[in-house]
C-alpha positions in Angstrom: 14.5 -5.4 -121.3 12.0 -3.0 -122.5 9.3 -4.9 -120.7 11.1 -4.7 -117.3 11.8 -1.1 -117.6 8.2 -0.3 -118.3 7.3 -2.2 -115.3 9.8 -0.6 -113.0 9.0 2.8 -114.2 5.3 2.5 -114.3 3.4 5.0 -112.2 1.6 2.1 -110.5 4.8 0.7 -109.0 5.6 4.0 -107.4 2.2 4.2 -105.9 2.5 0.7 -104.4 5.8 1.6 -102.8 4.4 4.7 -101.3 1.3 2.9 -100.0 3.5 0.2 -98.3 5.6 2.9 -96.6 2.6 4.7 -95.2 1.2 1.4 -93.9 4.4 0.7 -92.0 4.4 4.2 -90.5 0.8 3.7 -89.4 1.6 0.5 -87.6 4.5 2.1 -85.9 2.2 4.9 -84.7 -0.3 2.5 -83.2 2.4 0.6 -81.3 3.8 3.9 -79.9 0.3 5.0 -78.7 -0.3 1.6 -77.1 3.0 1.7 -75.3 2.3 5.2 -74.1 -1.1 4.1 -72.7 0.6 1.2 -71.0 3.0 3.5 -69.2 0.1 5.8 -68.1 -1.9 2.9 -66.7 1.2 1.5 -65.0 1.9 4.9 -63.4 -1.7 5.1 -62.1 -1.6 1.6 -60.6 1.7 2.5 -58.8 0.1 5.6 -57.4 -3.0 3.7 -56.2 -0.9 1.0 -54.6 1.3 3.6 -52.8 -1.8 5.5 -51.6 -3.4 2.3 -50.3 -0.3 1.2 -48.5 0.0 4.6 -46.8 -3.6 4.4 -45.7 -3.1 0.9 -44.2 0.0 2.0 -42.4 -1.8 5.0 -41.0 -4.7 2.8 -39.8 -2.2 0.4 -38.1 -0.5 3.3 -36.4 -3.8 4.7 -35.2 -4.8 1.3 -33.8 -1.6 1.0 -31.8 -2.0 4.5 -30.5 -5.6 3.9 -29.4 -4.7 0.6 -27.8 -2.4 2.3 -25.3 -1.4 0.2 -22.4 -3.7 -2.6 -23.4 -1.3 -3.5 -26.3 2.3 -4.7 -25.7 4.6 -1.6 -25.6 7.4 -1.5 -28.2 10.5 -2.6 -26.3 8.5 -4.4 -23.6 6.9 -7.2 -25.6 8.1 -7.8 -29.1 8.5 -10.8 -31.4 11.5 -10.7 -33.6 11.0 -11.3 -37.3 11.0 -15.0 -37.9 11.4 -15.9 -34.1 9.0 -18.3 -32.4 9.5 -17.2 -28.7 8.2 -13.7 -27.8 10.2 -11.4 -25.6 8.0 -10.4 -22.6 8.7 -8.1 -19.7 8.6 -9.6 -16.2 8.6 -8.0 -12.8 9.7 -9.2 -9.3 7.4 -7.2 -7.1 8.9 -7.9 -3.7 7.0 -6.7 -0.5 5.7 -3.2 0.1 4.4 -1.5 3.2 0.7 -0.6 2.7 -1.4 1.6 4.9 -4.2 -0.7 5.7 -7.7 0.7 5.1 -11.2 -0.7 5.1 -13.7 0.7 2.7 -17.3 0.4 3.8 -20.7 2.1 3.7 -23.6 2.8 6.1 -26.2 5.2 7.3 -25.9 8.5 9.1 -27.7 9.1 12.4 -27.5 11.1 15.6 -25.0 9.7 18.0 -27.2 10.2 21.0 -30.8 10.8 19.9 -32.9 12.1 22.8 -36.7 11.6 22.5 -38.8 14.4 24.0 -42.5 14.0 24.8 -45.3 15.0 27.1 -44.7 13.8 30.6 -47.7 15.3 32.3 -51.4 14.7 31.9 -51.5 16.1 28.4 -54.0 18.4 26.8 -54.3 20.9 24.0 -51.0 22.3 22.7 -51.1 26.1 22.9 -47.8 26.9 21.1 -44.8 25.3 19.6 -41.6 27.4 20.0 -39.0 25.5 17.9 -38.7 23.8 14.6 -36.6 21.2 12.9 -33.0 22.2 12.6 -33.1 24.6 15.5 -30.4 24.6 18.2 -31.8 24.5 21.8 -30.2 24.8 25.2 -31.0 22.5 28.1 -34.2 23.5 29.9 -35.5 25.6 27.0 -39.3 25.5 26.5 -40.1 23.7 23.2 -44.0 23.6 23.4 -46.7 24.7 25.9 -49.9 22.7 26.7 -53.1 24.4 27.9 -53.2 24.7 31.7 -56.4 26.8 32.4 -58.0 24.1 34.5 -54.8 23.3 36.4 -54.3 26.9 37.1 -57.6 27.1 38.9 -56.7 24.1 40.9 -53.5 25.8 42.0 -55.5 28.9 43.1 -57.8 26.8 45.2 -55.0 24.9 46.8 -53.1 28.1 47.5 -56.2 29.3 49.4 -56.3 26.0 51.4 -52.7 26.7 52.4 -53.7 30.1 53.8 -56.6 28.5 55.7 -54.3 25.9 57.2 -51.8 28.6 58.2 -54.6 30.6 59.9 -55.7 27.6 61.9 -52.1 27.0 62.9 -51.7 30.6 64.1 -55.0 30.4 66.1 -53.9 27.1 67.7 -50.6 28.6 68.7 -52.2 31.6 70.2 -54.6 29.5 72.3 -51.7 27.4 73.5 -49.8 30.5 74.5 -52.7 32.0 76.5 -53.4 28.7 78.2 -49.7 28.4 79.2 -50.0 31.7 81.1 -53.1 30.6 83.0 -51.9 27.1 84.0 -49.7 28.6 86.7 -52.7 30.3 88.3 -54.6 27.1 88.3 -57.3 28.1 85.9 -56.1 25.6 83.2 -55.2 22.1 83.9 -52.2 20.3 82.5 -54.5 18.0 80.5 -56.0 21.1 78.8 -52.4 22.3 77.9 -51.7 18.9 76.4 -54.9 19.1 74.3 -54.1 22.6 73.1 -50.6 21.5 72.2 -51.9 18.6 70.1 -54.3 21.0 68.4 -51.4 23.3 67.5 -49.3 20.5 66.2 -52.2 19.2 64.0 -52.8 22.6 62.6 -49.1 23.0 61.7 -49.2 19.5 60.0 -52.2 20.5 58.0 -50.2 23.6 56.8 -47.4 21.3 55.6 -49.9 19.0 53.8 -51.6 21.9 52.0 -48.2 23.3 51.0 -47.1 19.9 49.7 -50.3 19.6 47.7 -49.8 23.1 46.3 -46.2 22.1 45.3 -47.5 19.0 43.6 -50.0 21.0 41.5 -47.3 23.5 40.6 -45.0 20.7 39.5 -47.8 19.1 37.4 -48.4 22.4 35.7 -44.7 22.9 35.1 -44.6 19.5 33.3 -47.2 20.9 30.8 -44.2 22.8 29.4 -42.3 20.6 27.0 -38.6 21.4 27.7 -35.3 20.2 26.3 -33.6 17.7 28.5 -30.3 18.4 26.9 -28.7 21.0 24.6 -28.6 19.9 20.9 -30.2 20.0 17.5 -33.9 19.5 16.8 -34.1 16.6 14.4 -37.8 15.9 14.3 -41.0 17.7 15.3 -44.4 15.9 15.3 -46.7 18.4 17.0 -48.6 21.5 16.0 -50.6 24.1 17.9 -54.2 23.0 18.7 -53.2 19.3 18.7 -54.4 17.3 21.7 -51.7 15.1 23.2 -51.7 12.6 26.0 -49.1 11.8 28.6 -46.1 10.0 27.2 -46.6 11.2 23.6 -43.2 11.8 21.8 -43.2 15.2 20.2 -39.5 16.0 19.4 -36.2 14.3 18.8 -32.9 16.0 19.8 -29.4 15.1 18.7 -27.6 15.6 22.0 -24.8 18.1 21.4 -25.5 17.9 17.7 -23.1 14.9 17.4 -23.6 12.6 14.5 -22.4 9.1 13.7 -22.1 6.6 10.8 -23.1 3.0 11.4 -20.7 1.2 9.1 -21.3 -2.4 8.2 -18.0 -4.3 8.2 -17.2 -7.9 7.6 -16.3 -10.2 10.4 -12.6 -10.5 9.4 -12.2 -6.7 9.0 -14.0 -6.0 12.3 -11.3 -8.0 14.1 -8.7 -5.6 12.7 -10.3 -2.5 14.2 -10.1 -0.9 17.6 -11.9 2.0 19.3 -10.3 5.3 18.5 -8.9 4.6 15.0 -9.5 7.5 12.5 -11.9 7.4 9.6 -12.9 9.6 6.7 -16.6 9.8 5.8 -18.1 11.0 2.5 -21.9 11.5 2.3 -23.6 10.5 -0.9 -24.1 13.4 -3.3 -21.1 15.4 -2.1 -17.4 15.2 -2.5 -16.8 16.7 0.9 -15.0 14.4 3.4 -15.4 14.5 7.2 -12.9 13.3 9.7 -14.2 11.1 12.5 -13.1 8.1 14.6 -14.5 4.8 15.6 -16.1 5.1 19.1 -17.9 1.8 19.3 -17.6 -1.7 17.9 -20.5 -4.1 17.9 -20.0 -6.9 20.4 -22.0 -9.3 18.1 -22.0 -10.5 14.5 -25.1 -10.9 12.4 -25.6 -14.6 11.8 -27.0 -14.1 8.3 -24.7 -11.4 6.8 -21.7 -12.2 8.9 -21.2 -8.5 9.4 -20.8 -6.3 12.4 -21.3 -2.5 13.0 -18.6 0.0 13.6 -19.9 3.4 14.8 -17.9 6.4 13.6 -18.4 9.6 15.6 -18.6 12.8 13.6 -18.9 16.5 14.5 -22.1 18.4 13.5 -22.2 19.7 10.0 -25.3 20.6 7.8 -24.1 18.2 5.1 -24.4 15.3 7.6 -28.1 14.5 7.5 -29.4 11.7 9.7 -30.9 8.9 7.6 -28.6 9.6 4.7 -26.1 7.2 3.1 -22.4 7.6 3.2 -19.1 5.8 2.4 -16.2 5.6 4.8 -12.5 4.6 4.7 -11.3 3.4 8.1 -7.6 3.2 8.9 -6.6 -0.3 9.9 -2.8 -0.2 10.5 0.1 -1.0 8.2 0.6 -4.4 6.4 3.2 -5.8 4.0 2.2 -7.3 0.6 3.3 -7.5 -3.1 2.0 -4.6 -5.2 1.5 -5.1 -8.9 0.5 -2.7 -11.7 -3.0 -3.2 -13.1 -1.6 -4.5 -16.4 -0.2 -7.6 -14.6 -3.5 -8.7 -13.1 -6.0 -10.7 -15.2 -9.4 -12.1 -14.4 -12.0 -14.5 -15.8 -14.9 -16.6 -14.5 -12.5 -18.4 -12.1 -11.3 -15.2 -10.5 -8.2 -13.1 -10.5 -4.8 -14.5 -11.6 -1.3 -13.7 -12.9 1.3 -15.4 -15.0 4.5 -16.2 -13.2 7.7 -17.4 -14.8 8.4 -21.1 -14.2 11.0 -23.6 -15.3 12.4 -23.5 -18.8 11.0 -20.0 -19.2 7.5 -21.2 -19.4 4.7 -19.2 -17.8 2.3 -20.7 -15.2 -1.1 -19.4 -14.2 -1.5 -18.6 -10.5 -4.7 -17.6 -8.8 -4.4 -14.5 -6.5 -6.6 -12.4 -4.3 -6.4 -8.6 -4.6 -6.7 -6.1 -1.8 -6.3 -2.4 -1.4 -5.8 -0.1 -4.5 -2.8 2.2 -3.8 -1.2 4.9 -6.0 1.6 2.4 -6.7 -0.7 -0.4 -7.9 -3.0 -3.1 -6.5 -2.0 -5.1 -3.4 -2.0 -8.9 -3.7 -3.1 -10.4 -0.4 -3.0 -14.0 -1.3 -1.2 -16.1 -4.0 2.2 -14.4 -4.2 5.2 -14.0 -1.9 6.8 -11.2 -3.9 9.9 -13.2 -5.0 8.2 -14.5 -8.2 8.8 -13.1 -11.6 5.4 -11.9 -12.8 4.5 -11.2 -16.4 4.1 -7.4 -16.5 2.1 -7.0 -19.7 0.6 -9.0 -22.6 -0.7 -11.7 -20.2 -3.9 -11.7 -22.2 -2.0 -13.1 -25.2 -0.4 -16.0 -23.3 -1.6 -19.4 -22.3 -0.5 -21.6 -19.4 2.7 -23.3 -20.4 3.8 -20.9 -23.1 7.5 -20.3 -23.5 8.7 -16.7 -23.4 12.0 -14.8 -23.5 11.9 -12.9 -20.1 13.1 -9.4 -19.8 13.3 -8.3 -16.2 12.3 -4.7 -15.5 12.8 -2.6 -12.4 10.0 -1.6 -10.2 10.3 2.1 -11.1 10.0 1.3 -14.8 6.9 -0.7 -14.3 4.8 2.3 -13.1 
């Protein structure tokens, strides 16, 4: 008993107990710190995952926003969670009245170009009185050719006329005197006949001389280059001091200043036009549009291009420069055809096509031919009657024969 007490009360036993208690407390502290670290790391991971999910959702929303009409609209084309058949909007286009129009292009030119040249003997050009872009009136002098030699010839011929007139007056006086003497028997009737013939010949020589003088004056007048018609000077190819010959073209005048556009049109479109239909012409490099009308249709078709020419008359304007290029829209009556939104029309290497709803709600590809673009959509000239149900959007995600759940929309909702 004394031994046990000494052991239980020994200082070493109390130290052992204290040491064991401190060891347990230290272990508990380590566990607590470890748990705290685990909670911190778990909180950080949750925050990172939440941030990443928010970023992904933002990117997806941005992608749908940027895709716009190219992606199926919510409510138009949607696939229910777990469903195999997509819900797709379809449209029955029907028939719409379309103002027929032919878009074409061509060159601008004068409607009636008038070449002006030297019609006389020619010679040295003394002066040029007009320039390109000037308006001239009919008969206005455009250029003058030297006539110094011709003027001397006119003077000489004028003198010949005076000589002939003097001879004619003398012959008439001789005839008058002889007529007074014939009654007295001093002059025979034969002499009277001779004097009469002399008088007539003198009068004829006067007329010949006057005619020659008139010819010279006319030749000299032709040395003036004059405008045969009122209009606009388009070209000038002469300068003072230049020597020109007879028949040399010196100017080109647009008669009345009228212009035209020579529009190249396909054989089929040409058959739809008639003289007098209105047109709108827009020169290249400007947004200004000019109203005109078709005044002539080509009677022949080019065998190579299979095109003909429609000439559109235009009033004068400085923006209409002959030789320039322009586009035109020619009215070609009213026609009836289905009109589809652009989203319903697809194209590939085989051409344009749409998806129409067939039996058992399966879509079928159908080739179409498009026509005029209108504010309501694109006209379909071939391939549709208008009574079909056409896939409105998301056609690019479908294949021929795919099954869909059709949702018919009204025409107004499809715009």
